[in-house]
N, C-alpha and C positions, 0 to 999 in steps of 0.2 A: 146651561152655559150662559155666560154673561154676554152683553151686547157686543163688546169688543171681540170676543171669541167668535160669535156668529158672523160679525162683519169680516173678520180675518179669514174664516173658513170659506167665505163666499166671495172674497175679493171685493167687498162692498164697504163704502164709508159708513161710519156709525151714523152720521147725519142722514144718509140715504135710508138706512134701516128705520130710523125714527120717522122719516117722511113717508115711507111705505106703510108704516103703522098708522100714521095720521090720516092718509087717504084711503085706508081700508084694504090695501092689498095684502097686508100682513096682519094677522090677528094680534091684538095686544097680549103679551105674555103674562104669566103669573108673576107675582112679586115675592121676593124673599122677605124674611122678617126684617132685614135691613133695608127694605124697599128697593132692592136691585131688581132689574128685569131678569127673569129666569126663562130662557128659551129652551125648547125641546127639539127633538128630531123632526117633528112636523114643521117647525119654523125653519129649520135648516133646509128641508126638502122644498118648502114653498119658496123660500128666498133664492135657492139655487135655480128653481124653475123661472122665477122672475128675472134673475140675472141673465140666464141663457136666452130667454125671449128678448130681453132688452139688447143683449149683445148681437142678436140677429136682426135688430132694428125695429122690432114691434113697438108700437106706441103703447103708452100706459093704458089707454082705453082698450086696446086689443089684448094686452096682457090680462087686464081685468076680465074680459070676456073669456079668454082661454082658461083662466083659473076657475071661473064659474063653471065652464063646460067640463073641466077636468075633475071637478068635484062630483059629477054624476057619471060614474063609471059604466053604467048600463046604457047610456044615451048613445045614439048614432054619432059618428064623428063627422057627419056632413057639415055641421056648422063650423067645426074646427078647420076642415078643409077649405071652406069658403073664406074664413078669415086669412088663412095662409095664402090662398090664391089672390086675394085683394092685395095683400102685402107684396107678393111676388110681382104683381102688375105694377105696383108703385116702384119697386126696385128696378124693374125693366125700364120704366119711364125715366128714372133718374140716371140709369146707365146711358140711355139714349141722349139725355140732356148733357151728360158729361162728355160723351163722344163728340157732340156738336161743339161744346166748349173747347175741347182739345183741338179740334180741327181749326176753329177760329183763332185760338191762341197760337197754334203752329203757323197759321197764315200771317198773323201780326208779327211774330218773331222773324219769319222769313222775309218780311219787308224791311227789316233793319239794314240800314246802309253803313252802320258803324261810324257815323259822323259825330256831330255834337248833339248834346241833349236838346238844344233848341230846334234841331231838325229831326229829332227822333220820332219815327212813325209809331213806335209803341206808346210813347207818352201822348202823342197826338190822338191815337185811337182811344186811349183811356180818358181823354178830356171830354168836356161837354159836346154834345152833337152840334150845337149851333156854332161853336168855335171851329169844329172840323169842317163844317159846311163853308165857312167863310175862307178857310185856307185852301180848300179844294177847288 
């Protein structure tokens, strides 16, 4: 299949496919006599794996490690589990940060008196700390 077909089959941009080849996540395909890239089922499977891992938020380096591990079918999956657990801990930290952000934004919105922009507590909160200190 051609690069556009591979990209379409995996909902990936052609530029991204080329980038993954460039950084070594995806093996360079054979070339046709017209010098077009000719991708096979192994490229489709590998790119699908990469896309799914990226959709789940794994970094490119984690994807690289997971691909390397997946190439050795007889190996223990302990290392895979470790990578997934580190990623899960990162997600849980981000969720916690977002919850704190939500609470703070809710507090700021709740302080709105619906007056003029010059007296707006939301605008004041978003301003520089030294400007807020002089107003308070």
